[in-house]
C-alpha positions, -999 to +999 in steps of 0.1 A: -318+355-258-353+366-270-354+404-272-388+405-288-414+430-276-437+416-249-473+409-260-496+439-258-468+464-256-459+485-287-422+485-296-408+520-293-393+535-324-363+557-315-346+583-337-308+585-337-284+608-320-251+619-337-225+632-312-205+654-335-172+673-330-175+708-346-137+713-344-120+744-329-140+771-347-130+775-383-159+761-403-135+749-430-122+724-405-156+707-401-155+671-414-175+662-445-197+639-425-204+665-399-214+690-425-237+665-442-255+656-410-261+692-401-280+695-433-300+663-428-310+663-391-342+674-375-327+693-345-292+706-334-284+707-297-252+729-296-227+741-271-212+775-263-179+767-280-195+760-314-187+790-335-215+811-351-199+805-385-205+768-381-241+774-369-247+794-400-243+762-419-275+748-404-303+752-429-334+773-420-362+751-406-340+729-385-346+734-348-317+747-327-314+743-290-286+760-271-271+740-243-240+759-236-219+758-204-193+781-191-173+778-158-200+778-130-226+790-155-247+763-171-275+772-194-287+736-191-272+712-164-257+680-178-285+658-165-310+680-183-290+678-215-290+640-212-327+640-207-332+664-236-313+641-260-334+611-248-367+630-252-358+642-287-347+608-299-377+591-283-399+612-305-383+596-335-361+626-345-326+626-360-306+646-334-272+663-339-254+669-306-228+695-317-198+700-295-167+722-299-135+703-307-140+665-304-169+651-283-146+625-266-119+650-255-131+670-224-165+672-241-185+649-218-196+631-250-190+597-234-214+606-206-241+615-230-234+584-251-237+562-220-271+576-212-283+568-247-267+533-246-284+525-213-318+532-229-311+516-262-312+547-283-290+544-314-261+568-316-229+575-336-197+594-327-184+618-353-149+629-344-138+665-347-104+682-349-094+688-312-088+723-299-053+711-290-046+701-326-063+730-343-050+758-320-014+744-321-014+741-359-028+776-364-001+789-341+028+772-357+034+749-328+039+711-336+027+690-307+056+666-313+090+671-329+120+649-332+145+657-305+121+681-287+090+661-277+084+624-278+048+626-263+019+649-258-006+650-229-040+666-228-048+679-193-078+695-177-069+729-162-098+735-139-113+721-107-143+699-105-172+712-083-163+708-046-125+704-052-100+728-037-071+718-059-065+700-092-059+663-088-028+661-109+004+642-104+026+673-110+059+653-107+047+630-135+035+660-157+068+678-153+086+659-181+108+681-203+103+658-232+065+659-232+042+686-246+014+696-222-019+710-235-041+724-208-078+728-215-098+754-196-067+765-177-066+803-179-082+808-145-057+785-128-026+794-149-006+805-119-013+773-100-004+753-131+029+771-136+037+768-099+029+731-097+051+723-127+080+745-116+079+732-081+081+696-093+111+702-116+100+716-150+123+746-157+107+780-155+124+787-188+103+761-206+086+777-236+049+782-232+019+798-251-017+807-245-041+807-275-076+823-274-103+815-300-078+794-320-083+789-358-108+818-360-104+854-372-105+862-335-074+842-326-051+859-301-020+844-285+010+851-264+043+832-261+068+833-234+081+809-208+063+789-181+075+815-156+064+846-176+032+833-192+008+843-163+019+879-166+018+879-204-018+865-204-029+891-178-013+920-197-028+909-230-062+904-215-067+869-229-099+851-218-117+819-224-120+799-246-082+793-246-057+765-245-023+765-229+007+747-246+038+741-226+069+725-239+101+730-260+081+727-292+065+761-285+098+778-295+093+765-331+065+790-335+091+817-341+096+801-375+064+782-382+036+806-373+017+811-405-018+821-396-026+858-396-060+866-379-059+902-392-060+888-428-088+864-418-108+893-404-104+913-435-117+883-456-148+878-434-176+896-416-162+884-383-170+904-351-158+896-316-194+893-304-200+865-329-171+842-322-191+815-305-227+806-297-222+813-260-209+849-265-229+859-294-263+841-295-280+873-308-309+865-330-308+828-321-318+834-285-355+836-290-356+805-311-335+785-286-357+796-257-388+784-277-373+751-284-363+744-248-397+756-235-413+732-259-391+703-246-400+711-210-438+712-216-436+680-237-419+661-209-441+671-180 
């Protein structure tokens, strides 16, 4: 099939988009390839869950555009993010689309990649350590363990727009030999616990909630599926957080090794600087300028 450019029409020269997983927050967990691309790109489009410590690795002179999203609060809607990536790559730039965790695990990276593929814009996927893997490891919770868990499942913990309930097969999820990791589940924790218990998972099943995992701001509580909602409420935990439910959680009693207090003492961490979405600070004016420039350039 002849894919040559039609006569009289200039062939468009695209840049390239790298959809990169920044990992769960600790900059030491960033992959070597991701760190290299952050130094070599022309512009970084980053999410709320990318830690400020990782953004500090981006050299001066590289444009930064904040595209963060929280529950029901979108700095840029997804369709505008897609259009932004297309516009930047169409101008010939090398673009890093930086996402917390892994771009293909509840990161909508596949939606953005499909948009690029439909237009013919070159892209690469650079995997990152998932929030599930990082937060569990830094909390001393193995996701699988012989005799305790033979499988692990990643599950969304929030509703889609317009839904009144989570579309989960609770009976299927309530498997005592499976470790469940719920993303974005704090708001619906009581519904999650009720759904699992109602469909047969014992209320005594060990469970944990981990906020800001792998960072100096990590906070966590451990209890049972039945007691976890009250523990989270009493501790004042808030997003970003993951929930881990399963017998393996009990192993944290012996395997927990990470001490956030020591990490804070060894860094200049402050709570307002955990992530780009909660501590944009001095980046805000630069990001607004970049987005304004995008809007004017596209009409």
